[in-house]
Structure formats: C-alpha cells, structure tokens
MOPAC internal coordinates of N, CA, C and O (Angstrom, degrees):
PM7 1SCF
backbone

  N    0.0000 0     0.00 0     0.00 0    0    0    0
  C    1.4591 1     0.00 0     0.00 0    1    0    0
  C    1.5232 1   109.20 1     0.00 0    2    1    0
  O    1.2310 1   121.07 1   -39.95 1    3    2    1
  N    1.3186 1   115.56 1   140.05 1    3    2    1
  C    1.4694 1   122.16 1   174.87 1    5    3    2
  C    1.5137 1   108.99 1  -122.29 1    6    5    3
  O    1.2310 1   121.44 1   -34.39 1    7    6    5
  N    1.3255 1   114.85 1   145.61 1    7    6    5
  C    1.4647 1   121.12 1   173.00 1    9    7    6
  C    1.5157 1   108.25 1  -111.63 1   10    9    7
  O    1.2310 1   121.59 1   -51.08 1   11   10    9
  N    1.3238 1   114.55 1   128.92 1   11   10    9
  C    1.4564 1   122.10 1  -179.42 1   13   11   10
  C    1.5222 1   107.81 1  -117.28 1   14   13   11
  O    1.2310 1   120.13 1   -58.42 1   15   14   13
  N    1.3191 1   117.35 1   121.58 1   15   14   13
  C    1.4703 1   122.58 1   179.03 1   17   15   14
  C    1.5188 1   108.81 1  -104.81 1   18   17   15
  O    1.2310 1   121.02 1   -49.50 1   19   18   17
  N    1.3415 1   115.66 1   130.50 1   19   18   17
  C    1.4606 1   120.54 1  -179.82 1   21   19   18
  C    1.5231 1   109.46 1  -122.32 1   22   21   19
  O    1.2310 1   120.56 1   -57.47 1   23   22   21
  N    1.3334 1   116.54 1   122.53 1   23   22   21
  C    1.4626 1   121.41 1   176.02 1   25   23   22
  C    1.5239 1   108.00 1   -65.14 1   26   25   23
  O    1.2310 1   120.67 1   -49.97 1   27   26   25
  N    1.3419 1   116.32 1   130.03 1   27   26   25
  C    1.4668 1   119.44 1  -171.95 1   29   27   26
  C    1.5203 1   113.01 1  -134.25 1   30   29   27
  O    1.2310 1   122.15 1   -34.02 1   31   30   29
  N    1.3154 1   113.48 1   145.98 1   31   30   29
  C    1.4678 1   123.29 1   169.08 1   33   31   30
  C    1.5167 1   106.00 1  -130.26 1   34   33   31
  O    1.2310 1   120.17 1   -70.95 1   35   34   33
  N    1.3143 1   117.28 1   109.05 1   35   34   33
  C    1.4530 1   121.13 1   176.76 1   37   35   34
  C    1.5192 1   114.48 1    61.67 1   38   37   35
  O    1.2310 1   119.69 1  -146.78 1   39   38   37
  N    1.3281 1   118.20 1    33.22 1   39   38   37
  C    1.4547 1   120.99 1   178.51 1   41   39   38
  C    1.5159 1   114.69 1    86.89 1   42   41   39
  O    1.2310 1   120.47 1   177.66 1   43   42   41
  N    1.3341 1   116.70 1    -2.34 1   43   42   41
  C    1.4648 1   121.37 1   176.27 1   45   43   42
  C    1.5291 1   108.66 1  -110.28 1   46   45   43
  O    1.2310 1   120.61 1   -24.83 1   47   46   45
  N    1.3132 1   116.45 1   155.17 1   47   46   45
  C    1.4602 1   120.41 1   177.06 1   49   47   46
  C    1.5183 1   108.51 1   -61.64 1   50   49   47
  O    1.2310 1   121.04 1   -50.51 1   51   50   49
  N    1.3124 1   115.61 1   129.49 1   51   50   49
  C    1.4603 1   121.15 1   179.71 1   53   51   50
  C    1.5204 1   110.55 1   -73.64 1   54   53   51
  O    1.2310 1   121.20 1   -39.71 1   55   54   53
  N    1.3186 1   115.31 1   140.29 1   55   54   53
  C    1.4575 1   120.86 1   177.08 1   57   55   54
  C    1.5083 1   113.12 1   -69.45 1   58   57   55
  O    1.2310 1   120.02 1   160.06 1   59   58   57
  N    1.3271 1   117.57 1   -19.94 1   59   58   57
  C    1.4563 1   121.11 1  -179.25 1   61   59   58
  C    1.5194 1   110.63 1  -139.48 1   62   61   59
  O    1.2310 1   120.69 1   -66.52 1   63   62   61
  N    1.2926 1   116.28 1   113.48 1   63   62   61
  C    1.4570 1   124.67 1  -178.14 1   65   63   62
  C    1.5300 1   113.20 1   -47.11 1   66   65   63
  O    1.2310 1   119.84 1   128.30 1   67   66   65
  N    1.3039 1   117.91 1   -51.70 1   67   66   65
  C    1.4704 1   122.13 1  -173.34 1   69   67   66
  C    1.5094 1   115.40 1   -70.14 1   70   69   67
  O    1.2310 1   119.85 1   158.80 1   71   70   69
  N    1.3121 1   117.89 1   -21.20 1   71   70   69
  C    1.4565 1   120.70 1  -174.94 1   73   71   70
  C    1.5239 1   112.88 1  -112.30 1   74   73   71
  O    1.2310 1   120.01 1  -163.74 1   75   74   73
  N    1.3223 1   117.59 1    16.26 1   75   74   73
  C    1.4660 1   120.77 1  -178.43 1   77   75   74
  C    1.5281 1   111.10 1   -74.40 1   78   77   75
  O    1.2310 1   121.27 1   -14.07 1   79   78   77
  N    1.3394 1   115.18 1   165.93 1   79   78   77
  C    1.4741 1   120.39 1   175.29 1   81   79   78
  C    1.5231 1   110.93 1   -68.43 1   82   81   79
  O    1.2310 1   121.03 1   143.78 1   83   82   81
  N    1.3117 1   115.64 1   -36.22 1   83   82   81
  C    1.4546 1   120.52 1  -178.76 1   85   83   82
  C    1.5099 1   110.92 1   175.54 1   86   85   83
  O    1.2310 1   121.15 1    14.65 1   87   86   85
  N    1.3207 1   115.41 1  -165.35 1   87   86   85
  C    1.4546 1   121.75 1  -172.39 1   89   87   86
  C    1.5189 1   110.39 1  -131.52 1   90   89   87
  O    1.2310 1   121.05 1   -53.19 1   91   90   89
  N    1.3328 1   115.60 1   126.81 1   91   90   89
  C    1.4516 1   119.45 1   169.74 1   93   91   90
  C    1.5191 1   106.14 1   -86.04 1   94   93   91
  O    1.2310 1   121.04 1   -50.17 1   95   94   93
  N    1.3175 1   115.62 1   129.83 1   95   94   93
  C    1.4594 1   121.07 1   178.80 1   97   95   94
  C    1.5257 1   107.64 1  -113.63 1   98   97   95
  O    1.2310 1   121.36 1   -59.62 1   99   98   97
  N    1.3198 1   115.00 1   120.38 1   99   98   97
  C    1.4565 1   122.20 1  -179.73 1  101   99   98
  C    1.5279 1   108.84 1  -103.99 1  102  101   99
  O    1.2310 1   120.43 1   -52.71 1  103  102  101
  N    1.3105 1   116.79 1   127.29 1  103  102  101
  C    1.4570 1   121.15 1   171.41 1  105  103  102
  C    1.5205 1   106.08 1   -95.73 1  106  105  103
  O    1.2310 1   120.55 1   -55.29 1  107  106  105
  N    1.3220 1   116.55 1   124.71 1  107  106  105
  C    1.4595 1   121.03 1  -172.78 1  109  107  106
  C    1.5224 1   111.33 1  -128.77 1  110  109  107
  O    1.2310 1   121.68 1   -24.56 1  111  110  109
  N    1.3071 1   114.39 1   155.44 1  111  110  109
  C    1.4671 1   122.54 1   172.49 1  113  111  110
  C    1.5206 1   105.91 1  -135.03 1  114  113  111
  O    1.2310 1   120.36 1   -67.35 1  115  114  113
  N    1.3283 1   116.92 1   112.65 1  115  114  113
  C    1.4610 1   119.82 1  -173.78 1  117  115  114
  C    1.5195 1   108.85 1    62.48 1  118  117  115
  O    1.2310 1   120.14 1    56.43 1  119  118  117
  N    1.3416 1   117.34 1  -123.57 1  119  118  117
  C    1.4607 1   120.75 1   178.10 1  121  119  118
  C    1.5241 1   111.79 1  -101.91 1  122  121  119
  O    1.2310 1   120.54 1  -170.74 1  123  122  121
  N    1.3397 1   116.57 1     9.26 1  123  122  121
  C    1.4636 1   121.12 1  -178.43 1  125  123  122
  C    1.5252 1   111.05 1   -96.70 1  126  125  123
  O    1.2310 1   120.43 1   -45.43 1  127  126  125
  N    1.3360 1   116.78 1   134.57 1  127  126  125
  C    1.4616 1   122.48 1   174.78 1  129  127  126
  C    1.5222 1   107.37 1   -90.70 1  130  129  127
  O    1.2310 1   120.51 1   -60.41 1  131  130  129
  N    1.3340 1   116.63 1   119.59 1  131  130  129
  C    1.4572 1   122.08 1  -179.03 1  133  131  130
  C    1.5240 1   112.31 1   -89.51 1  134  133  131
  O    1.2310 1   120.73 1   137.47 1  135  134  133
  N    1.3358 1   116.21 1   -42.53 1  135  134  133
  C    1.4615 1   122.16 1  -177.96 1  137  135  134
  C    1.5152 1   110.05 1  -149.62 1  138  137  135
  O    1.2310 1   121.60 1   -26.22 1  139  138  137
  N    1.3183 1   114.53 1   153.78 1  139  138  137
  C    1.4608 1   122.10 1   175.89 1  141  139  138
  C    1.5245 1   106.91 1  -135.05 1  142  141  139
  O    1.2310 1   120.50 1   -52.04 1  143  142  141
  N    1.3214 1   116.65 1   127.96 1  143  142  141
  C    1.4644 1   121.17 1   177.94 1  145  143  142
  C    1.5235 1   108.96 1  -132.94 1  146  145  143
  O    1.2310 1   120.58 1    -9.00 1  147  146  145
  N    1.3209 1   116.50 1   171.00 1  147  146  145
  C    1.4654 1   121.39 1  -178.19 1  149  147  146
  C    1.5169 1   109.29 1  -128.57 1  150  149  147
  O    1.2310 1   120.84 1   -45.11 1  151  150  149
  N    1.3227 1   116.00 1   134.89 1  151  150  149
  C    1.4619 1   122.80 1   174.18 1  153  151  150
  C    1.5193 1   107.21 1  -118.69 1  154  153  151
  O    1.2310 1   120.17 1   -60.42 1  155  154  153
  N    1.3292 1   117.29 1   119.58 1  155  154  153
  C    1.4664 1   121.18 1   177.78 1  157  155  154
  C    1.5215 1   109.88 1   -68.14 1  158  157  155
  O    1.2310 1   120.77 1   -35.11 1  159  158  157
  N    1.3195 1   116.12 1   144.89 1  159  158  157
  C    1.4546 1   122.16 1   177.42 1  161  159  158
  C    1.5354 1   108.00 1   -72.75 1  162  161  159
  O    1.2310 1   120.18 1   -62.50 1  163  162  161
  N    1.3473 1   117.26 1   117.50 1  163  162  161
  C    1.4693 1   119.73 1  -179.02 1  165  163  162
  C    1.5274 1   113.69 1   -78.53 1  166  165  163
  O    1.2310 1   119.97 1   175.43 1  167  166  165
  N    1.3244 1   117.66 1    -4.57 1  167  166  165
  C    1.4675 1   120.77 1   179.42 1  169  167  166
  C    1.5094 1   110.90 1   135.07 1  170  169  167
  O    1.2310 1   121.22 1   -21.12 1  171  170  169
  N    1.3127 1   115.27 1   158.88 1  171  170  169
  C    1.4674 1   121.71 1  -176.35 1  173  171  170
  C    1.5111 1   108.88 1   -98.12 1  174  173  171
  O    1.2310 1   121.02 1   -81.00 1  175  174  173
  N    1.3227 1   115.65 1    99.00 1  175  174  173
  C    1.4555 1   122.26 1   175.86 1  177  175  174
  C    1.5211 1   107.24 1  -131.48 1  178  177  175
  O    1.2310 1   119.34 1   -39.23 1  179  178  177
  N    1.3174 1   118.86 1   140.77 1  179  178  177
  C    1.4586 1   120.74 1  -178.19 1  181  179  178
  C    1.5343 1   112.04 1   -52.61 1  182  181  179
  O    1.2310 1   121.28 1   -54.40 1  183  182  181
  N    1.3254 1   115.16 1   125.60 1  183  182  181
  C    1.4569 1   121.25 1   176.24 1  185  183  182
  C    1.5141 1   116.29 1    83.70 1  186  185  183
  O    1.2310 1   119.49 1   163.30 1  187  186  185
  N    1.3314 1   118.58 1   -16.70 1  187  186  185
  C    1.4675 1   121.09 1  -175.61 1  189  187  186
  C    1.5229 1   112.08 1   -66.45 1  190  189  187
  O    1.2310 1   119.86 1   130.13 1  191  190  189
  N    1.3252 1   117.86 1   -49.87 1  191  190  189
  C    1.4651 1   120.43 1  -175.34 1  193  191  190
  C    1.5306 1   112.69 1   -68.78 1  194  193  191
  O    1.2310 1   119.00 1   140.45 1  195  194  193
  N    1.3330 1   119.52 1   -39.55 1  195  194  193
  C    1.4652 1   117.41 1   173.83 1  197  195  194
  C    1.5374 1   112.36 1   -59.77 1  198  197  195
  O    1.2310 1   119.81 1   140.66 1  199  198  197
  N    1.3289 1   117.98 1   -39.34 1  199  198  197
  C    1.4741 1   120.30 1   176.44 1  201  199  198
  C    1.5204 1   110.90 1   -64.08 1  202  201  199
  O    1.2310 1   120.48 1   138.81 1  203  202  201
  N    1.3350 1   116.70 1   -41.19 1  203  202  201
  C    1.4635 1   121.41 1   179.25 1  205  203  202
  C    1.5243 1   110.57 1   -61.54 1  206  205  203
  O    1.2310 1   120.00 1   135.86 1  207  206  205
  N    1.3185 1   117.60 1   -44.14 1  207  206  205
  C    1.4639 1   121.05 1   179.66 1  209  207  206
  C    1.5297 1   111.00 1   -67.48 1  210  209  207
  O    1.2310 1   120.69 1   143.43 1  211  210  209
  N    1.3300 1   116.29 1   -36.57 1  211  210  209
  C    1.4664 1   119.81 1   176.69 1  213  211  210
  C    1.5324 1   110.16 1   -65.30 1  214  213  211
  O    1.2310 1   120.09 1   136.51 1  215  214  213
  N    1.3331 1   117.43 1   -43.49 1  215  214  213
  C    1.4668 1   121.51 1   177.99 1  217  215  214
  C    1.5237 1   111.85 1   -64.19 1  218  217  215
  O    1.2310 1   120.25 1   149.93 1  219  218  217
  N    1.3354 1   117.14 1   -30.07 1  219  218  217
  C    1.4697 1   121.55 1   177.98 1  221  219  218
  C    1.5287 1   111.25 1   -76.83 1  222  221  219
  O    1.2310 1   120.42 1   171.68 1  223  222  221
  N    1.3374 1   116.79 1    -8.32 1  223  222  221
  C    1.4567 1   121.25 1   177.82 1  225  223  222
  C    1.5106 1   114.51 1    83.88 1  226  225  223
  O    1.2310 1   120.17 1  -160.74 1  227  226  225
  N    1.3428 1   117.28 1    19.26 1  227  226  225
  C    1.4642 1   120.75 1  -178.63 1  229  227  226
  C    1.5253 1   111.80 1   -63.51 1  230  229  227
  O    1.2310 1   121.08 1   -43.83 1  231  230  229
  N    1.3147 1   115.54 1   136.17 1  231  230  229
  C    1.4597 1   122.58 1   173.37 1  233  231  230
  C    1.5240 1   110.53 1   -98.74 1  234  233  231
  O    1.2310 1   121.26 1   154.57 1  235  234  233
  N    1.3385 1   115.19 1   -25.43 1  235  234  233
  C    1.4626 1   122.71 1  -177.39 1  237  235  234
  C    1.5231 1   108.03 1  -139.71 1  238  237  235
  O    1.2310 1   120.18 1   -40.86 1  239  238  237
  N    1.3306 1   117.27 1   139.14 1  239  238  237
  C    1.4618 1   122.54 1   174.20 1  241  239  238
  C    1.5253 1   107.27 1  -123.79 1  242  241  239
  O    1.2310 1   121.27 1   -49.51 1  243  242  241
  N    1.3407 1   115.17 1   130.49 1  243  242  241
  C    1.4604 1   121.54 1  -177.48 1  245  243  242
  C    1.5219 1   109.35 1  -120.66 1  246  245  243
  O    1.2310 1   120.50 1   -44.17 1  247  246  245
  N    1.3329 1   116.64 1   135.83 1  247  246  245
  C    1.4667 1   122.04 1   177.73 1  249  247  246
  C    1.5222 1   108.96 1  -155.06 1  250  249  247
  O    1.2310 1   121.07 1   -12.04 1  251  250  249
  N    1.3244 1   115.56 1   167.96 1  251  250  249
  C    1.4535 1   120.04 1   174.04 1  253  251  250
  C    1.5088 1   110.58 1   -69.15 1  254  253  251
  O    1.2310 1   120.38 1   134.99 1  255  254  253
  N    1.3187 1   116.88 1   -45.01 1  255  254  253
  C    1.4562 1   123.22 1   178.96 1  257  255  254
  C    1.5066 1   109.61 1  -152.54 1  258  257  255
  O    1.2310 1   120.69 1   -19.84 1  259  258  257
  N    1.3218 1   116.29 1   160.16 1  259  258  257
  C    1.4615 1   121.19 1  -176.22 1  261  259  258
  C    1.5164 1   109.00 1  -155.62 1  262  261  259
  O    1.2310 1   120.56 1   -33.45 1  263  262  261
  N    1.3144 1   116.54 1   146.55 1  263  262  261
  C    1.4544 1   121.41 1   177.53 1  265  263  262
  C    1.5176 1   111.95 1   -70.63 1  266  265  263
  O    1.2310 1   121.11 1   -27.73 1  267  266  265
  N    1.3160 1   115.48 1   152.27 1  267  266  265
  C    1.4591 1   121.51 1  -178.68 1  269  267  266
  C    1.5144 1   113.46 1   -60.62 1  270  269  267
  O    1.2310 1   120.01 1   145.32 1  271  270  269
  N    1.3286 1   117.58 1   -34.68 1  271  270  269
  C    1.4630 1   120.61 1   179.29 1  273  271  270
  C    1.5177 1   111.88 1   -63.65 1  274  273  271
  O    1.2310 1   120.51 1   136.80 1  275  274  273
  N    1.3341 1   116.64 1   -43.20 1  275  274  273
  C    1.4629 1   120.55 1   178.17 1  277  275  274
  C    1.5241 1   110.14 1   -64.91 1  278  277  275
  O    1.2310 1   120.24 1   138.00 1  279  278  277
  N    1.3229 1   117.14 1   -42.00 1  279  278  277
  C    1.4667 1   120.26 1   179.07 1  281  279  278
  C    1.5260 1   110.14 1   -60.03 1  282  281  279
  O    1.2310 1   120.10 1   137.09 1  283  282  281
  N    1.3259 1   117.41 1   -42.91 1  283  282  281
  C    1.4647 1   120.84 1   179.05 1  285  283  282
  C    1.5260 1   111.06 1   -62.23 1  286  285  283
  O    1.2310 1   120.15 1   138.57 1  287  286  285
  N    1.3385 1   117.31 1   -41.43 1  287  286  285
  C    1.4673 1   120.37 1   178.77 1  289  287  286
  C    1.5169 1   111.46 1   -64.96 1  290  289  287
  O    1.2310 1   120.26 1   139.06 1  291  290  289
  N    1.3255 1   117.11 1   -40.94 1  291  290  289
  C    1.4598 1   120.03 1   176.74 1  293  291  290
  C    1.5285 1   110.89 1   -64.42 1  294  293  291
  O    1.2310 1   120.28 1   135.79 1  295  294  293
  N    1.3322 1   117.07 1   -44.21 1  295  294  293
  C    1.4615 1   120.29 1   178.87 1  297  295  294
  C    1.5281 1   111.16 1   -59.50 1  298  297  295
  O    1.2310 1   120.42 1   138.98 1  299  298  297
  N    1.3302 1   116.80 1   -41.02 1  299  298  297
  C    1.4663 1   121.23 1   179.04 1  301  299  298
  C    1.5252 1   111.63 1   -64.74 1  302  301  299
  O    1.2310 1   120.37 1   150.96 1  303  302  301
  N    1.3319 1   116.91 1   -29.04 1  303  302  301
  C    1.4672 1   121.88 1   179.95 1  305  303  302
  C    1.5317 1   111.69 1   -92.70 1  306  305  303
  O    1.2310 1   119.85 1  -171.82 1  307  306  305
  N    1.3299 1   117.90 1     8.18 1  307  306  305
  C    1.4711 1   123.52 1  -179.44 1  309  307  306
  C    1.5260 1   112.31 1    59.73 1  310  309  307
  O    1.2310 1   120.74 1  -143.24 1  311  310  309
  N    1.3418 1   116.18 1    36.76 1  311  310  309
  C    1.4620 1   122.55 1   175.16 1  313  311  310
  C    1.5231 1   107.25 1  -106.60 1  314  313  311
  O    1.2310 1   120.66 1   -55.83 1  315  314  313
  N    1.3240 1   116.34 1   124.17 1  315  314  313
  C    1.4619 1   120.93 1   179.89 1  317  315  314
  C    1.5255 1   110.46 1   -70.48 1  318  317  315
  O    1.2310 1   120.42 1   -36.58 1  319  318  317
  N    1.3178 1   116.80 1   143.42 1  319  318  317
  C    1.4619 1   123.25 1   178.96 1  321  319  318
  C    1.5245 1   108.99 1  -119.35 1  322  321  319
  O    1.2310 1   120.89 1   -48.33 1  323  322  321
  N    1.3224 1   115.90 1   131.67 1  323  322  321
  C    1.4550 1   122.24 1   174.93 1  325  323  322
  C    1.5212 1   106.97 1  -122.33 1  326  325  323
  O    1.2310 1   120.16 1   -59.45 1  327  326  325
  N    1.3219 1   117.30 1   120.55 1  327  326  325
  C    1.4618 1   121.63 1   177.14 1  329  327  326
  C    1.5292 1   109.05 1  -117.57 1  330  329  327
  O    1.2310 1   121.56 1   -15.22 1  331  330  329
  N    1.3173 1   114.61 1   164.78 1  331  330  329
  C    1.4520 1   120.43 1  -179.91 1  333  331  330
  C    1.5199 1   112.83 1    90.32 1  334  333  331
  O    1.2310 1   120.20 1  -174.39 1  335  334  333
  N    1.3302 1   117.23 1     5.61 1  335  334  333
  C    1.4694 1   120.98 1  -179.59 1  337  335  334
  C    1.5223 1   109.86 1   -77.40 1  338  337  335
  O    1.2310 1   120.80 1   -29.08 1  339  338  337
  N    1.3351 1   116.07 1   150.92 1  339  338  337
  C    1.4662 1   121.90 1   177.71 1  341  339  338
  C    1.5197 1   107.94 1  -152.76 1  342  341  339
  O    1.2310 1   121.30 1   -25.67 1  343  342  341
  N    1.3342 1   115.12 1   154.33 1  343  342  341
  C    1.4570 1   120.52 1   178.45 1  345  343  342
  C    1.5156 1   111.37 1   112.91 1  346  345  343
  O    1.2310 1   120.91 1    10.94 1  347  346  345
  N    1.3183 1   115.87 1  -169.06 1  347  346  345
  C    1.4687 1   119.66 1  -179.21 1  349  347  346
  C    1.5245 1   109.07 1   -71.43 1  350  349  347
  O    1.2310 1   120.63 1   -33.88 1  351  350  349
  N    1.3325 1   116.40 1   146.12 1  351  350  349
  C    1.4613 1   120.03 1  -178.76 1  353  351  350
  C    1.5231 1   111.23 1   -61.63 1  354  353  351
  O    1.2310 1   119.80 1   142.96 1  355  354  353
  N    1.3316 1   117.99 1   -37.04 1  355  354  353
  C    1.4635 1   120.64 1   179.20 1  357  355  354
  C    1.5241 1   111.37 1   -64.32 1  358  357  355
  O    1.2310 1   119.92 1   137.20 1  359  358  357
  N    1.3200 1   117.75 1   -42.80 1  359  358  357
  C    1.4684 1   120.76 1   178.52 1  361  359  358
  C    1.5275 1   110.95 1   -65.92 1  362  361  359
  O    1.2310 1   120.66 1   140.73 1  363  362  361
  N    1.3213 1   116.35 1   -39.27 1  363  362  361
  C    1.4647 1   120.68 1  -177.92 1  365  363  362
  C    1.5247 1   110.79 1   -67.84 1  366  365  363
  O    1.2310 1   119.99 1   137.55 1  367  366  365
  N    1.3332 1   117.62 1   -42.45 1  367  366  365
  C    1.4682 1   118.25 1   179.47 1  369  367  366
  C    1.5230 1   110.32 1   -65.58 1  370  369  367
  O    1.2310 1   120.08 1   143.12 1  371  370  369
  N    1.3208 1   117.46 1   -36.88 1  371  370  369
  C    1.4714 1   119.88 1   176.70 1  373  371  370
  C    1.5312 1   110.55 1   -63.12 1  374  373  371
  O    1.2310 1   120.60 1   137.67 1  375  374  373
  N    1.3304 1   116.45 1   -42.33 1  375  374  373
  C    1.4722 1   119.96 1   177.58 1  377  375  374
  C    1.5180 1   111.10 1   -60.75 1  378  377  375
  O    1.2310 1   120.42 1   138.74 1  379  378  377
  N    1.3237 1   116.80 1   -41.26 1  379  378  377
  C    1.4687 1   120.12 1   179.18 1  381  379  378
  C    1.5253 1   109.91 1   -65.22 1  382  381  379
  O    1.2310 1   120.37 1   134.03 1  383  382  381
  N    1.3239 1   116.90 1   -45.97 1  383  382  381
  C    1.4652 1   120.45 1  -179.33 1  385  383  382
  C    1.5283 1   111.91 1   -61.29 1  386  385  383
  O    1.2310 1   120.59 1   147.71 1  387  386  385
  N    1.3215 1   116.47 1   -32.29 1  387  386  385
  C    1.4688 1   121.25 1   179.82 1  389  387  386
  C    1.5265 1   112.72 1   -85.49 1  390  389  387
  O    1.2310 1   120.35 1  -179.71 1  391  390  389
  N    1.3373 1   116.95 1     0.29 1  391  390  389
  C    1.4567 1   120.87 1   178.95 1  393  391  390
  C    1.5096 1   114.22 1    77.12 1  394  393  391
  O    1.2310 1   120.13 1  -162.47 1  395  394  393
  N    1.3259 1   117.35 1    17.53 1  395  394  393
  C    1.4639 1   121.51 1  -177.26 1  397  395  394
  C    1.5279 1   113.85 1   -96.93 1  398  397  395
  O    1.2310 1   120.04 1   167.16 1  399  398  397
  N    1.3223 1   117.53 1   -12.84 1  399  398  397
  C    1.4654 1   121.01 1  -176.75 1  401  399  398
  C    1.5228 1   109.41 1   -95.05 1  402  401  399
  O    1.2310 1   120.62 1   -55.81 1  403  402  401
  N    1.3203 1   116.43 1   124.19 1  403  402  401
  C    1.4565 1   122.58 1  -179.07 1  405  403  402
  C    1.5213 1   108.54 1  -124.59 1  406  405  403
  O    1.2310 1   120.83 1   -44.22 1  407  406  405
  N    1.3186 1   116.01 1   135.78 1  407  406  405
  C    1.4600 1   120.87 1   178.90 1  409  407  406
  C    1.5205 1   110.59 1   -67.03 1  410  409  407
  O    1.2310 1   121.08 1   -39.63 1  411  410  409
  N    1.3408 1   115.54 1   140.37 1  411  410  409
  C    1.4680 1   118.84 1   175.55 1  413  411  410
  C    1.5208 1   111.47 1   -99.64 1  414  413  411
  O    1.2310 1   120.37 1  -178.27 1  415  414  413
  N    1.3416 1   116.89 1     1.73 1  415  414  413
  C    1.4532 1   120.77 1   177.07 1  417  415  414
  C    1.5137 1   114.97 1    75.40 1  418  417  415
  O    1.2310 1   119.59 1  -162.98 1  419  418  417
  N    1.3534 1   118.39 1    17.02 1  419  418  417
  C    1.4679 1   121.21 1  -179.85 1  421  419  418
  C    1.5230 1   110.24 1   -58.95 1  422  421  419
  O    1.2310 1   121.18 1   -59.93 1  423  422  421
  N    1.3217 1   115.34 1   120.07 1  423  422  421
  C    1.4529 1   121.25 1   178.76 1  425  423  422
  C    1.5153 1   108.75 1  -125.33 1  426  425  423
  O    1.2310 1   120.94 1   -50.66 1  427  426  425
  N    1.3147 1   115.82 1   129.34 1  427  426  425
  C    1.4673 1   120.89 1   176.90 1  429  427  426
  C    1.5194 1   108.42 1   -86.14 1  430  429  427
  O    1.2310 1   120.70 1   -44.09 1  431  430  429
  N    1.3334 1   116.27 1   135.91 1  431  430  429
  C    1.4547 1   120.68 1  -178.81 1  433  431  430
  C    1.5209 1   112.54 1  -107.57 1  434  433  431
  O    1.2310 1   119.65 1   156.98 1  435  434  433
  N    1.2942 1   118.27 1   -23.02 1  435  434  433
  C    1.4562 1   123.14 1   179.65 1  437  435  434
  C    1.5140 1   108.83 1  -126.09 1  438  437  435
  O    1.2310 1   120.30 1   -36.70 1  439  438  437
  N    1.3205 1   117.03 1   143.30 1  439  438  437
  C    1.4548 1   119.99 1  -178.23 1  441  439  438
  C    1.5269 1   113.23 1  -122.74 1  442  441  439
  O    1.2310 1   120.18 1  -163.31 1  443  442  441
  N    1.3189 1   117.27 1    16.69 1  443  442  441
  C    1.4517 1   119.92 1   179.97 1  445  443  442
  C    1.5308 1   111.60 1   -74.37 1  446  445  443
  O    1.2310 1   120.39 1   137.12 1  447  446  445
  N    1.3248 1   116.87 1   -42.88 1  447  446  445
  C    1.4627 1   121.95 1  -178.20 1  449  447  446
  C    1.5167 1   108.52 1  -139.70 1  450  449  447
  O    1.2310 1   120.55 1   -32.37 1  451  450  449
  N    1.3060 1   116.56 1   147.63 1  451  450  449
  C    1.4747 1   120.35 1   179.70 1  453  451  450
  C    1.5182 1   111.69 1   -57.09 1  454  453  451
  O    1.2310 1   120.00 1   146.86 1  455  454  453
  N    1.3236 1   117.60 1   -33.14 1  455  454  453
  C    1.4584 1   120.84 1  -177.87 1  457  455  454
  C    1.5252 1   113.43 1   -68.92 1  458  457  455
  O    1.2310 1   120.21 1   162.87 1  459  458  457
  N    1.3297 1   117.20 1   -17.13 1  459  458  457
  C    1.4578 1   120.26 1  -176.61 1  461  459  458
  C    1.5192 1   113.86 1   -73.88 1  462  461  459
  O    1.2310 1   119.68 1   166.53 1  463  462  461
  N    1.3261 1   118.21 1   -13.47 1  463  462  461
  C    1.4635 1   118.69 1  -177.47 1  465  463  462
  C    1.5232 1   110.19 1  -130.06 1  466  465  463
  O    1.2310 1   121.17 1  -130.95 1  467  466  465
  N    1.3127 1   115.37 1    49.05 1  467  466  465
  C    1.4566 1   119.97 1   174.46 1  469  467  466
  C    1.5107 1   113.96 1    62.62 1  470  469  467
  O    1.2310 1   120.10 1  -139.70 1  471  470  469
  N    1.3254 1   117.42 1    40.30 1  471  470  469
  C    1.4518 1   124.13 1  -179.38 1  473  471  470
  C    1.5238 1   113.80 1    66.91 1  474  473  471
  O    1.2310 1   119.38 1  -159.68 1  475  474  473
  N    1.2940 1   118.79 1    20.32 1  475  474  473
  C    1.4667 1   120.59 1   177.28 1  477  475  474
  C    1.5002 1   109.03 1   -89.15 1  478  477  475
  O    1.2310 1   120.10 1   180.00 1  479  478  477

C-alpha cells in the first residue's frame, strides 16, 4: 500500500505546498484507490508540514510548487516529491498511479508573496 498526499485548494492541486487549504491523502494498492481523506493545513511553519505528512504515512507528496527546505526534509525522510502538478486532485492521483505524472522540479525560493515563486 502507498499513501499519496496532494496539496489542495478547493479540490485542485495547490500551486504552493505551504499555503494550501489542506492535503488529500489517498491510500492506494497498485492502481486502485482504497481510501481518500483530508487533512487541514494547520499553518505554514518551517518543518511542520513535512512532519505532518510523515506522521500521516505519506510515501509521495504532490504539489504545484514547494520550497527547497520542505523538499530537503521530504528527501531526508525518503518521501518522494512531485512538483509542477496542476488540475483536480483526483485526476492528478490517477495520473501518478498510471505513471504519467512527472515532477518538473518547481522550487519556490521566496515566500513573501505568491508572485515571487512563479505563481506557486
């Protein structure tokens, strides 16, 4: 079984991992989705969300964009990161399960304004 966490805003993949409304967590077996749950974002604090995703048992985290610090924390925890995703969370998880979703490496460098990191 794999757990895939997708940063979401209103059912769509969030452009910025740290500032999303929350995370849809899909429990999967092969290409089958067994369960889908939602975890509200408790706030954007350095290191908090990677710990939350690790505690949720995520094997993969998907977002439109993500800061380099979060990516490093996920890499250290052996959690795969996919950035550059867009669209509905259900469509994106299906694309990942089918092997069609590839990370574009989008990394946010500034977190003062959404415009500072390519609309992420």
